[in-house]
C-alpha positions as CSV (number, residue, x, y, z in Angstrom):
1,M,22.8,-31.6,-11.3
2,T,22.2,-29.7,-14.5
3,V,23.1,-26.0,-14.9
4,N,19.4,-25.1,-14.8
5,Q,18.9,-27.1,-11.6
6,T,21.9,-25.3,-10.1
7,S,20.5,-21.9,-11.0
8,I,17.2,-22.8,-9.5
9,E,18.8,-24.0,-6.2
10,K,20.9,-20.8,-6.1
11,R,17.8,-18.6,-6.7
12,G,15.9,-20.6,-4.0
13,E,18.6,-19.9,-1.4
14,E,18.6,-16.3,-2.4
15,I,14.8,-16.1,-1.9
16,L,15.1,-17.8,1.5
17,N,17.8,-15.4,2.6
18,I,15.8,-12.3,1.5
19,F,12.6,-13.5,3.2
20,N,14.5,-14.3,6.4
21,T,15.9,-10.7,6.5
22,A,12.5,-9.2,5.8
23,F,10.2,-11.5,7.7
24,G,12.4,-13.5,10.1
25,D,11.5,-11.8,13.4
26,L,7.8,-11.6,12.6
27,L,7.7,-15.2,11.4
28,A,9.3,-16.3,14.7
29,N,6.7,-14.5,16.7
30,D,3.7,-15.8,14.7
31,P,4.5,-18.8,12.5
32,A,0.8,-19.6,11.9
33,A,0.2,-16.1,10.5
34,F,3.0,-16.6,8.0
35,Q,1.8,-20.1,7.1
36,G,-1.4,-18.3,6.0
37,K,0.5,-15.5,4.2
38,F,2.6,-18.0,2.3
39,R,-0.5,-20.1,1.4
40,K,-2.0,-17.0,-0.2
41,M,1.2,-16.1,-2.0
42,A,1.4,-19.7,-3.4
43,A,-2.1,-19.2,-5.1
44,S,-0.8,-17.2,-8.1
45,A,2.3,-15.5,-9.4
46,F,0.5,-12.1,-8.8
47,A,-0.2,-13.0,-5.2
48,F,3.5,-14.0,-4.8
49,Y,4.5,-10.6,-6.3
50,R,2.2,-8.7,-3.9
51,G,3.8,-10.4,-0.9
52,S,7.5,-10.2,-2.0
53,A,8.3,-6.5,-2.4
54,C,11.5,-7.2,-0.5
55,L,12.6,-9.5,-3.3
56,F,11.6,-7.0,-6.0
57,Y,13.8,-4.2,-4.5
58,H,16.7,-6.6,-3.9
59,D,16.6,-7.4,-7.6
60,V,16.0,-3.9,-8.9
61,E,18.9,-2.5,-6.8
62,R,21.2,-5.4,-7.7
63,T,20.7,-5.3,-11.4
64,E,20.7,-1.5,-11.5
65,Q,17.7,-1.5,-13.9
66,N,16.6,1.9,-12.6
67,G,16.6,3.5,-16.0
68,P,18.2,6.7,-17.4
69,F,15.7,8.9,-15.5
70,L,17.3,9.3,-12.1
71,D,19.3,12.1,-10.7
72,D,19.9,13.6,-7.2
73,K,16.3,14.8,-7.1
74,T,14.3,12.0,-8.7
75,K,16.1,9.5,-6.6
76,K,14.6,11.1,-3.5
77,I,10.9,11.7,-3.8
78,W,8.0,10.3,-1.9
79,I,7.1,6.9,-3.4
80,H,4.3,4.4,-2.6
81,G,6.8,1.5,-2.2
82,D,4.3,-1.2,-3.2
83,L,2.6,0.1,-6.3
84,H,0.9,-2.7,-8.0
85,A,-2.3,-2.9,-10.0
86,E,-4.5,-3.9,-7.1
87,N,-3.4,-1.1,-4.7
88,F,-6.0,1.4,-6.1
89,G,-9.5,2.1,-4.8
90,S,-11.8,4.6,-3.2
91,Y,-11.5,6.7,0.0
92,M,-13.4,9.5,1.5
93,D,-11.1,12.5,2.1
94,S,-11.1,14.9,5.0
95,Q,-13.4,17.2,3.1
96,G,-16.1,14.5,2.6
97,S,-15.4,13.8,-1.1
98,L,-15.2,10.3,-2.5
99,I,-11.9,10.0,-4.3
100,F,-10.4,7.2,-6.5
101,N,-6.7,7.0,-5.9
102,V,-3.8,4.8,-4.8
103,N,-4.3,3.1,-1.4
104,D,-2.3,1.1,1.2
105,F,0.8,3.2,2.1
106,D,2.5,0.7,4.5
107,E,5.6,0.5,2.3
108,A,5.9,4.3,1.5
109,Y,9.2,6.0,1.7
110,V,11.5,8.5,0.0
111,G,13.2,6.9,-3.0
112,P,13.5,6.6,-6.8
113,F,10.3,7.4,-8.6
114,T,11.2,4.8,-11.2
115,W,10.8,2.0,-8.6
116,D,7.1,2.8,-8.3
117,I,6.3,2.8,-12.0
118,M,8.5,-0.3,-12.6
119,R,6.7,-2.2,-9.9
120,F,3.4,-1.3,-11.3
121,S,4.4,-2.1,-14.9
122,A,5.5,-5.6,-13.9
123,S,2.2,-6.1,-12.0
124,I,0.1,-5.2,-15.0
125,A,2.1,-7.6,-17.1
126,L,1.4,-10.4,-14.5
127,I,-2.3,-9.6,-14.7
128,G,-2.2,-9.7,-18.4
129,Y,-0.4,-13.0,-18.5
130,A,-2.9,-14.5,-16.1
131,K,-5.7,-13.4,-18.4
132,A,-3.8,-15.1,-21.3
133,L,-3.1,-11.9,-23.1
134,S,-0.4,-11.9,-25.8
135,D,3.0,-10.2,-25.3
136,K,1.8,-7.6,-27.8
137,Q,-1.4,-6.9,-25.8
138,I,0.6,-6.7,-22.5
139,T,2.9,-4.2,-24.2
140,K,-0.2,-2.2,-25.1
141,L,-1.2,-2.0,-21.4
142,V,2.2,-1.0,-20.1
143,T,2.5,1.6,-22.9
144,A,-0.9,3.1,-22.0
145,Y,0.2,3.4,-18.4
146,A,3.6,4.9,-19.3
147,E,2.2,7.4,-21.8
148,A,-0.6,8.6,-19.4
149,Y,1.9,8.9,-16.5
150,R,4.2,11.0,-18.7
151,E,1.4,13.2,-20.0
152,R,0.0,13.9,-16.5
153,I,3.4,14.6,-15.0
154,H,4.1,17.1,-17.8
155,T,0.7,18.7,-17.2
156,L,1.3,19.0,-13.5
157,A,4.8,20.3,-14.0
158,T,3.8,23.0,-16.5
159,H,0.6,24.0,-14.7
160,K,1.7,23.9,-11.1
161,G,-0.9,25.2,-8.7
162,Q,-3.7,25.0,-11.2
163,D,-5.9,22.2,-9.8
164,D,-8.3,22.2,-12.7
165,A,-5.5,21.3,-15.2
166,A,-5.3,17.8,-13.8
167,P,-8.5,17.0,-11.7
168,R,-8.6,14.1,-9.3
169,F,-10.8,11.1,-10.0
170,T,-14.1,11.9,-8.4
171,L,-17.8,11.1,-9.0
172,D,-17.8,14.0,-11.5
173,T,-14.6,13.1,-13.4
174,A,-14.0,9.3,-13.2
175,Q,-15.3,7.0,-15.9
176,G,-15.6,3.2,-16.5
177,P,-14.4,0.8,-13.8
178,L,-13.1,3.7,-11.7
179,L,-16.5,5.3,-11.6
180,E,-18.0,2.0,-10.8
181,V,-15.7,1.7,-7.7
182,L,-16.8,5.2,-6.6
183,H,-20.5,4.3,-7.1
184,S,-20.0,1.1,-5.0
185,A,-18.3,3.2,-2.3
186,R,-21.1,5.7,-2.3
187,A,-23.6,2.9,-1.7
188,Q,-21.8,1.9,1.5
189,T,-23.0,3.2,4.9
190,R,-21.4,3.6,8.3
191,I,-24.3,1.8,9.9
192,G,-23.7,-1.1,7.5
193,L,-20.1,-1.3,8.7
194,L,-21.1,-1.1,12.3
195,N,-23.7,-3.8,12.0
196,G,-21.1,-6.1,10.5
197,M,-18.6,-5.6,13.3
198,T,-20.7,-4.8,16.4
199,E,-23.9,-5.6,18.2
200,I,-26.0,-3.7,20.8
201,H,-26.4,-4.8,24.4
202,D,-28.2,-2.8,27.1
203,S,-28.5,0.2,24.7
204,E,-24.8,0.3,24.1
205,R,-22.7,-0.9,21.1
206,R,-19.9,-3.4,21.6
207,F,-17.7,-5.5,19.2
208,T,-19.3,-8.8,18.3
209,P,-17.3,-11.7,19.8
210,G,-15.5,-14.2,17.5
211,G,-14.8,-13.6,13.8
212,G,-11.1,-13.0,14.5
213,A,-11.7,-10.6,17.5
214,I,-9.4,-11.3,20.4
215,H,-10.4,-10.5,24.0
216,L,-7.7,-8.4,25.7
217,D,-6.5,-8.8,29.3
218,S,-6.7,-5.7,31.5
219,A,-2.9,-5.0,31.2
220,T,-3.0,-5.1,27.4
221,R,-6.2,-3.0,27.3
222,D,-4.6,-0.4,29.5
223,K,-1.6,-0.2,27.1
224,V,-3.9,0.3,24.2
225,V,-5.8,3.0,26.0
226,Q,-2.6,4.9,26.8
227,A,-1.5,4.5,23.2
228,Y,-4.8,5.9,22.0
229,N,-4.3,9.0,24.2
230,R,-0.9,9.5,22.7
231,Y,-2.3,9.1,19.2
232,L,-4.8,11.9,19.8
233,E,-1.8,14.3,20.1
234,T,-0.6,13.4,16.6
235,L,-3.8,14.4,14.8
236,P,-4.0,17.6,12.7
237,K,-4.9,20.7,14.7
238,S,-7.9,21.2,12.4
239,W,-9.6,18.2,14.0
240,H,-11.3,19.6,17.1
241,I,-12.6,17.1,19.6
242,C,-15.7,18.0,21.5
243,S,-16.4,16.9,25.0
244,G,-17.2,13.2,25.0
245,Q,-16.4,12.8,21.3
246,Y,-14.4,9.7,20.5
247,R,-14.7,8.2,23.9
248,I,-13.6,4.6,23.9
249,K,-16.5,2.2,24.1
250,D,-14.8,-1.1,23.4
251,I,-11.4,-2.6,22.3
252,V,-10.6,-6.0,20.8
253,G,-7.3,-7.4,19.5
254,R,-6.7,-8.8,16.0
255,R,-3.9,-10.7,14.4
256,G,-2.8,-9.7,10.9
257,V,-3.1,-12.7,8.6
258,G,-3.3,-11.1,5.2
259,I,-0.5,-11.0,2.6
260,G,0.8,-7.7,3.8
261,S,0.0,-7.7,7.5
262,A,1.0,-11.3,8.6
263,G,2.3,-11.4,12.1
264,L,1.6,-7.7,12.9
265,P,-0.6,-7.3,16.0
266,S,-3.4,-4.9,15.7
267,Y,-6.4,-3.6,17.7
268,N,-9.8,-2.3,16.8
269,L,-11.3,0.5,18.9
270,L,-15.0,1.4,19.0
271,L,-15.4,5.1,19.7
272,E,-18.3,7.5,20.4
273,G,-18.9,9.5,17.2
274,T,-19.9,13.1,16.7
275,S,-23.1,12.5,18.7
276,Q,-24.5,10.0,21.1
277,A,-26.5,8.4,18.4
278,L,-25.4,4.8,17.9
279,E,-25.3,5.0,14.2
280,N,-22.5,7.7,14.5
281,D,-20.0,5.4,16.3
282,V,-16.6,5.1,14.7
283,V,-14.2,2.2,14.4
284,I,-10.5,2.8,14.2
285,Y,-7.6,0.3,14.0
286,M,-4.2,0.5,15.6
287,K,-1.7,-1.7,13.7
288,Q,2.0,-2.3,14.3
289,S,4.0,-1.0,11.4
290,A,7.0,-2.8,9.9
291,A,10.0,-1.4,8.1
292,A,9.4,-0.4,4.5
293,A,11.1,-2.7,2.0
294,V,12.4,0.3,0.1
295,S,14.3,1.6,3.1
296,R,16.7,-1.3,3.0
297,H,17.8,-0.3,-0.5
298,V,18.2,3.5,-0.4
299,E,20.8,5.8,1.2
300,N,18.8,8.6,2.7
301,P,20.2,9.6,6.2
302,A,17.8,12.6,6.4
303,A,14.7,10.3,6.1
304,A,16.1,7.7,8.4
305,A,16.8,10.3,11.1
306,Y,13.5,12.1,10.7
307,F,11.1,9.2,11.3
308,H,10.5,8.4,15.0
309,H,9.4,4.9,14.2
310,E,7.6,2.9,11.4
311,G,4.2,4.1,12.4
312,H,5.3,7.7,12.1
313,R,6.9,7.0,8.7
314,T,3.7,5.4,7.4
315,V,1.5,8.3,8.4
316,I,3.8,11.1,7.3
317,S,4.3,9.3,4.0
318,Q,0.6,8.9,3.4
319,R,-0.1,12.5,4.3
320,A,2.6,13.4,1.7
321,L,1.2,11.2,-1.0
322,Q,-2.5,11.5,-0.5
323,A,-4.2,15.0,-0.8
324,H,-6.6,15.6,2.1
325,A,-5.9,12.3,3.8
326,D,-8.3,11.0,6.5
327,S,-8.3,13.4,9.4
328,R,-8.2,10.5,11.8
329,L,-4.9,9.2,10.4
330,G,-2.2,9.3,13.1
331,W,0.5,7.3,14.9
332,T,1.4,6.0,18.4
333,E,3.6,3.5,20.2
334,I,3.0,0.4,22.3
335,D,6.0,-0.9,24.2
336,G,8.2,1.4,22.2
337,V,7.0,0.0,18.8
338,G,5.4,2.2,16.3
339,H,1.8,1.8,15.3
340,L,-0.4,3.3,12.5
341,V,-3.8,4.5,13.5
342,A,-6.6,5.1,11.0
343,E,-10.4,4.7,10.6
344,V,-11.9,1.5,9.4
345,S,-13.8,3.3,6.6
346,P,-17.0,2.0,5.1
347,Y,-16.1,3.9,1.9
348,A,-13.0,1.9,1.0
349,V,-13.6,-0.2,-2.1
350,D,-10.7,-1.7,-4.1
351,L,-10.5,-1.8,-7.8
352,D,-11.3,-5.4,-8.9
353,W,-9.6,-6.6,-12.1
354,S,-11.5,-9.9,-12.2
355,E,-14.3,-8.6,-14.5
356,I,-12.0,-6.3,-16.6
357,N,-11.1,-8.6,-19.5
358,D,-11.5,-6.5,-22.6
359,V,-8.1,-5.4,-23.7
360,E,-9.2,-1.9,-24.7
361,K,-11.0,-1.4,-21.4
362,M,-7.9,-2.7,-19.6
363,A,-5.7,-0.2,-21.4
364,T,-8.1,2.6,-20.5
365,V,-7.9,1.6,-16.8
366,A,-4.1,1.3,-17.0
367,A,-3.9,4.8,-18.4
368,D,-6.1,6.2,-15.6
369,L,-3.9,4.5,-13.1
370,G,-0.9,6.1,-14.8
371,R,-2.5,9.5,-14.2
372,A,-3.3,8.6,-10.6
373,T,0.3,7.6,-10.1
374,A,1.6,10.9,-11.5
375,M,-0.7,12.9,-9.2
376,M,0.4,10.9,-6.2
377,H,4.1,11.6,-7.0
378,A,3.3,15.3,-7.5
379,A,1.6,15.6,-4.1
380,G,4.7,15.0,-2.1
381,D,6.3,18.4,-1.7
382,D,6.2,21.7,0.2
383,D,4.1,20.7,3.2
384,E,5.3,21.6,6.7
385,L,4.4,18.1,7.9
386,H,7.0,16.5,5.6
387,S,10.0,18.2,7.3
388,G,11.7,19.3,4.1
389,L,12.6,15.8,3.0
390,V,11.4,16.7,-0.6
391,P,12.2,20.4,-0.7
392,F,11.5,20.8,-4.4
393,S,8.7,20.1,-7.0
394,P,8.7,16.4,-7.7
395,E,6.6,16.7,-10.8
396,Q,9.0,19.3,-12.3
397,A,12.0,17.2,-11.4
398,I,10.5,14.1,-12.9
399,D,9.3,15.9,-16.0
400,A,12.7,17.4,-16.6
401,R,14.4,14.0,-16.3
402,I,12.0,12.2,-18.6
403,S,12.4,14.9,-21.1
404,T,16.1,14.1,-21.5
405,D,15.2,10.7,-23.1
406,E,11.4,10.9,-23.7
407,S,11.3,8.4,-26.6
408,R,12.9,5.7,-24.3
409,F,10.5,6.1,-21.4
410,A,7.7,3.8,-22.4
411,D,10.1,1.3,-24.0
412,F,12.0,1.1,-20.8
413,L,8.9,0.2,-18.7
414,V,7.7,-2.3,-21.4
415,E,11.0,-4.1,-21.4
416,F,11.2,-4.3,-17.7
417,A,7.6,-5.4,-17.3
418,H,8.1,-8.4,-19.6
419,E,11.4,-9.4,-18.1
420,Y,10.4,-9.1,-14.5
421,S,7.0,-10.7,-15.0
422,A,8.8,-13.7,-16.4
423,Q,11.2,-13.7,-13.5
424,T,8.3,-13.5,-11.0
425,R,6.6,-16.5,-12.6
426,R,9.8,-18.5,-12.3
427,D,10.3,-17.3,-8.7
428,H,6.7,-18.3,-7.8
429,Q,7.3,-21.9,-8.8
430,I,10.6,-22.0,-6.9
431,F,8.8,-20.5,-3.9
432,I,6.0,-23.2,-4.1
433,D,8.6,-25.9,-4.1
434,L,10.4,-24.4,-1.1
435,F,7.2,-24.0,0.8
436,R,5.6,-27.4,0.1
437,N,8.8,-29.2,0.8
438,G,9.3,-27.6,4.2
439,R,12.4,-25.5,3.2
440,I,11.2,-22.3,4.8
441,P,12.7,-22.2,8.4
442,G,10.4,-21.6,11.3
443,L,7.1,-22.6,9.7
444,P,4.8,-25.3,11.2
445,T,5.3,-28.7,9.5
446,D,2.8,-31.3,8.8
447,S,2.9,-34.3,11.1
448,D,2.1,-36.8,8.4
């Protein structure tokens, strides 16, 4: 065996061990779901990267490539935890405004801010490589992201409390592909969502059978109803429920089969809306939450002690990172296991990179995402819901730390992006060989 083959075998065993720690219990409970997850991860290096945050944090912590920008404060701010180039899109906030921002907070935690921007930078390098961009062009994208992040953090730090100094991305302020996402979201309707998921029988709306919906036995349904009642107690006090509002009309089970939710049981609940009109019905989902990958690689006893369970962690983190989060966002438990609860929103549209191929346009988008990242990091402070886990201004702490070596900031992210993008492409090939040769324990095997 050559030295190269030995290193490949060693890395393969390392990947298997990390995946077993992160996914072992869930895989054992639902092997078929992980068969589907791993098929999707095999499709491309970027898909593999999306599904392997656990590997990323193992590598970042082990190699200590955290940069010269961390201190006691900047190691402990609210971070997204899975910040890659496709985790951005639209949402309608609690005030009824359409916002373009970061989405999907399942991996959010309190940790080093550099881990978010490093993870994003490697992801944009992977997208650039898949589009056959040169190293110089990829450097341009990462640099655009880094410089915009740094500029927006500085603006937020020096104009704290002045919302007009760094406005959010809305229908009035967004441009280019970001504005296109918001226009697409604005064209969606609640009745369109309902018609795609439900049907009307005897003048009442119910979930449409099939299509991944799972009928629940009476015992499971009762558990979900009890969990829903507990969830109502976690909602913001500003959400006043009128008599009959949000009465449960129907419940179905679902099985998470996506890259991020494989093996996690979930439920959809159809509720009476703000009136008895059928077009005002609301669909919420209740999904079991898993441990954040970041949490295995940071020492933060205060955070570990504060969160009741993973559902509670996800919700508190999202409220910290997303200004005016969905008022229906809450948490609950089923059989002692934490669940996230949120609305299935018709206004959630993801940023699609498939048609963004011009390098200048890609750089403009990357810069906007850098600004969005900065605003997300800056949001996580001084809210009573966050229990004092970040009792300081994150934007001022980050700004001060970057200022100590400002000329190095963009270069640091560029260097990491190229190196880890190449590592991910190698790991992806190793993963494919492990997967197709039946080396991942617990997965179904082909009979022929």
